C-alpha positions in Angstrom: 81.2 203.8 208.0 85.0 203.9 208.2 86.9 207.0 207.2 89.8 206.3 204.9 93.5 207.1 205.6 96.1 206.0 203.2 99.3 205.1 205.0 102.7 205.0 203.3 105.9 203.7 204.9 109.2 205.0 203.4 112.1 202.6 203.2 115.8 203.0 202.4 116.5 199.7 200.5 114.8 198.0 197.6 111.9 195.9 196.5 109.1 195.5 199.1 105.4 195.9 198.9 103.1 196.9 201.8 99.3 196.6 201.9 97.6 199.3 203.9 93.8 200.1 204.0 93.1 198.4 200.7 96.0 199.9 198.9 99.3 198.3 197.8 102.2 200.6 198.3 105.4 199.7 196.4 108.3 200.7 198.5 111.9 199.7 199.2 113.3 197.1 201.7 114.3 198.6 205.0 117.9 199.5 205.9 119.1 198.7 209.4 116.9 200.3 212.0 118.4 203.1 214.1 119.7 202.0 217.5 116.7 203.0 219.6 114.0 202.4 217.0 111.0 200.2 217.7 108.2 198.9 215.5 104.8 200.6 215.9 101.5 198.6 215.4 98.0 200.0 215.4 95.6 197.0 215.6 92.0 197.7 214.8 92.1 201.1 216.5 88.8 202.9 217.0 88.1 206.3 218.6 84.4 207.1 219.2 83.7 210.4 220.9 80.7 210.5 223.3 77.6 211.9 221.6 78.9 211.4 218.1 77.0 209.1 215.7 80.1 208.0 213.8 83.6 207.1 215.1 86.4 209.7 214.4 88.5 206.6 213.5 87.3 203.1 212.9 89.4 199.9 213.0 92.6 201.4 211.6 95.5 198.9 211.4 99.0 199.9 210.4 102.4 198.3 211.0 105.4 200.5 210.8 108.7 198.6 211.0 111.4 199.9 213.4 113.2 202.9 212.1 110.9 203.7 209.2 109.0 206.9 208.5 105.3 206.6 208.2 103.2 209.3 206.4 99.4 209.4 206.9 97.7 211.0 203.9 94.0 211.8 203.6 91.4 214.5 203.4 90.6 216.8 206.2 88.6 215.0 208.9 89.6 211.4 207.9 91.3 210.7 211.2 95.0 211.4 210.6 95.5 213.7 213.7 93.2 211.5 215.8 95.5 208.5 215.0 98.6 210.5 216.0 97.0 211.7 219.2 96.1 208.1 220.1 99.7 207.0 219.5 100.9 209.7 221.9 98.1 209.0 224.4 96.9 212.5 224.1 93.4 210.9 223.8 92.3 207.4 224.9 91.4 204.5 222.6 87.8 203.3 222.4 88.9 199.9 221.2 91.8 198.1 219.6 95.4 198.4 220.7 98.6 200.3 219.9 101.9 198.6 220.5 105.3 200.2 220.5 108.1 197.6 220.6 105.6 194.9 221.1 104.2 196.5 224.3 100.8 198.1 224.5 101.0 201.9 225.0 98.2 201.6 227.6 100.6 199.9 230.0 103.3 202.6 229.6 104.0 205.7 231.6 102.5 208.4 229.4 105.4 210.9 229.9 108.1 208.4 229.2 106.1 207.1 226.2 105.9 210.6 224.6 109.6 211.2 225.0 110.3 208.0 223.0 108.2 208.8 220.0 109.4 210.7 217.0 106.3 212.7 216.0 106.2 215.7 213.6 103.4 218.0 214.7 101.9 220.3 212.2 100.7 223.9 212.3 99.5 224.9 215.8 101.7 222.3 217.5 104.9 224.0 216.3 106.5 227.1 217.9 106.1 229.6 215.1 109.0 231.8 216.4 111.5 228.9 216.1 113.1 227.4 213.1 112.4 223.8 212.0 115.6 222.7 213.7 114.8 224.4 216.9 111.3 222.8 217.0 112.9 219.4 216.5 115.5 220.2 219.2 112.8 221.2 221.8 112.3 217.8 223.5 115.9 216.8 223.5 116.7 220.2 225.1 114.0 219.6 227.7 115.5 216.2 228.4 118.9 217.8 229.2 120.8 216.6 226.1 124.2 218.3 225.5 124.1 220.8 222.6 126.4 218.6 220.4 124.1 215.6 220.8 121.1 217.7 219.9 122.8 219.2 216.8 123.9 215.7 215.7 120.3 214.3 216.1 118.7 217.2 214.2 121.2 216.8 211.4 120.6 213.0 211.3 116.8 213.5 211.1 117.2 216.1 208.3 119.5 213.7 206.4 117.2 210.7 206.8 114.2 212.7 205.7 116.0 214.1 202.7 117.2 210.6 201.7 113.6 209.3 201.9 112.1 212.2 199.9 114.7 212.6 197.2 
């Protein structure tokens, strides 16, 4: 039995419909993708843990256009975190494929892959003593970005999120 995740993709333009996990999501046409953006595709992704009767995630397929924000929504235990951990290769796929920019993540260097993915971690994955901006800036800081570039990127991400939510 498949667990249900509802996936929504936010867009900046007008008039586009997406179908995801038996739901039609009315959204807007995409604006130009940011310079380093790449499409993300989950193709019949399944994660079965040894000794478990049912998969944690079963045949999930989602396409996220380059530069778009995807929100996974569902009840506790439906596979949202499992899906994100699979994308980041924190855990291995049982079956299916995940492609970033058309290339399977299984062929990529795991550390380089993780540095290229924009991923908002919730609760325990955040540094509670840091602000939201400082949490966002952590990886760019570790990559040696200059302060001005980090500040500009944090501001850009806040602005993009605000524009999508409002």
